[in-house]
C-alpha positions in Angstrom: -19.2 -16.4 -15.3 -19.0 -15.8 -19.0 -21.8 -13.1 -18.6 -19.7 -11.2 -15.9 -16.6 -11.1 -18.1 -18.6 -10.1 -21.1 -20.1 -7.2 -19.3 -16.6 -6.2 -18.1 -15.4 -6.5 -21.7 -18.2 -4.0 -22.9 -17.7 -1.4 -20.1 -14.2 -1.2 -18.6 -15.5 1.3 -16.0 -17.1 -1.6 -14.3 -13.7 -3.3 -14.0 -12.2 -0.1 -12.3 -15.1 0.1 -9.9 -14.9 -3.7 -9.0 -11.2 -3.9 -8.5 -10.9 -0.6 -6.7 -13.5 -1.8 -4.3 -11.6 -5.1 -3.9 -8.5 -3.1 -3.0 -10.2 -1.1 -0.5 -11.9 -4.2 1.0 -8.6 -6.0 1.1 -6.9 -3.4 3.1 -9.7 -3.0 5.5 -9.8 -6.8 6.2 -6.0 -6.8 6.7 -5.7 -3.8 9.1 -5.4 -6.0 12.2 -2.5 -8.0 10.7 1.2 -7.1 10.1 1.6 -7.9 6.4 4.6 -5.7 5.7 7.0 -8.5 6.0 5.1 -10.5 3.4 5.4 -8.0 0.6 7.4 -10.3 -1.7 4.8 -13.0 -1.4 2.0 -10.5 -2.0 3.8 -9.2 -5.1 4.0 -12.7 -6.3 0.3 -13.3 -5.7 -0.6 -10.2 -7.4 1.5 -11.1 -10.5 -0.1 -14.7 -10.5 -3.6 -13.2 -10.2 -2.8 -10.8 -13.1 -1.8 -13.6 -15.4 -4.9 -15.7 -14.2 -7.3 -12.8 -14.9 -5.8 -12.2 -18.3 -6.3 -15.8 -19.2 -9.9 -15.8 -17.9 -10.6 -12.8 -20.1 -9.4 -14.5 -23.1 -11.0 -17.8 -22.5 -14.5 -16.7 -21.2 -15.1 -13.3 -22.9 -13.4 -14.3 -26.2 -11.2 -11.1 -26.1 -8.1 -10.7 -28.1 -4.9 -11.1 -26.1 -4.2 -7.5 -26.4 -7.6 -6.4 -25.2 -7.4 -8.9 -22.2 -3.9 -7.5 -21.2 -5.4 -4.0 -21.4 -8.4 -4.9 -19.3 -6.3 -7.0 -16.8 -3.8 -4.0 -16.6 -6.8 -1.6 -15.8 -8.0 -4.1 -13.1 -4.5 -4.4 -11.6 -3.9 -0.5 -11.5 -7.4 0.0 -10.0 -6.8 -2.5 -7.3 -3.2 -1.3 -6.6 -4.2 2.3 -6.7 -7.2 1.9 -4.4 -5.1 -0.3 -2.0 -2.4 2.3 -1.8 -4.8 5.2 -1.3 -6.7 3.3 1.3 -3.6 2.4 3.2 -2.2 6.0 3.1 -5.5 7.6 4.3 -5.7 5.1 7.2 -2.0 5.5 8.2 -2.1 9.3 8.1 -5.6 10.0 9.6 -7.0 7.0 11.4 -4.0 5.0 12.8 -3.8 5.0 16.6 -0.4 6.8 16.4 -1.8 9.5 14.2 -1.5 12.1 16.9 2.4 11.6 17.3 4.2 14.1 15.1 6.8 13.1 12.7 7.7 13.3 8.9 4.7 12.3 6.5 6.8 9.8 4.4 7.6 7.2 7.1 3.9 7.3 8.2 3.1 6.0 4.8 5.8 3.6 3.8 9.2 2.0 4.8 10.7 3.2 1.5 10.9 6.7 3.0 12.9 5.5 6.0 15.2 3.5 3.9 15.5 6.6 1.6 16.5 8.6 4.7 19.0 6.0 5.8 20.6 6.0 2.4 20.7 9.7 2.0 22.2 10.1 5.5 25.1 7.8 4.6 23.9 5.2 7.1 23.9 7.8 9.9 20.3 7.5 10.7 20.9 8.6 14.2 21.8 12.1 12.9 18.5 12.2 11.1 16.7 11.1 14.2 18.4 13.8 16.2 17.1 16.4 13.6 13.6 15.0 13.9 13.6 15.4 17.7 14.7 19.0 17.4 11.8 19.6 15.0 9.0 17.5 16.5 9.9 17.0 20.2 10.4 14.0 22.6 8.2 11.6 20.7 8.6 11.2 16.9 6.6 8.9 14.7 9.2 7.3 12.5 7.3 4.4 11.0 4.0 3.5 9.7 2.9 0.8 12.2 4.2 0.9 15.8 7.4 2.9 15.4 7.8 5.7 18.0 11.2 7.2 18.7 12.2 8.9 21.9 15.5 10.3 23.1 14.2 11.1 26.6 14.8 8.1 28.9 12.9 9.9 31.5 9.5 8.8 30.1 10.2 5.2 31.1 10.8 6.0 34.9 
């Protein structure tokens, strides 16, 4: 284990590649599950993992604390960047609802929907009407299973 951390200490590029790969692997393994509701727990786990990795760097590779923090930050940014990129590419190009039209933002994250709700003064139904005028009867308004229709005839 000390050898692995020493190798990472000598070439930070290895850290970026390893943790980027880990981010993509995590996303691909979690696609079948709804994890969006677990975001606070995941952020906590990420923070604890960051602290643990920094500690391991200091202990096993004999790095200074500042160097360990920098290497751990590189690992965390690589992981988070690859995870976010993988999720975005999947949700836009490979998700089973990809063929339904709608604004790009909500396909990627709920933050865009919350932003629209806030900007509309909590009158999201007005924003939905605008989306239906632009995109038609069915509008993809969310990243997972969120389709909106104003045409009740589709259910008959």
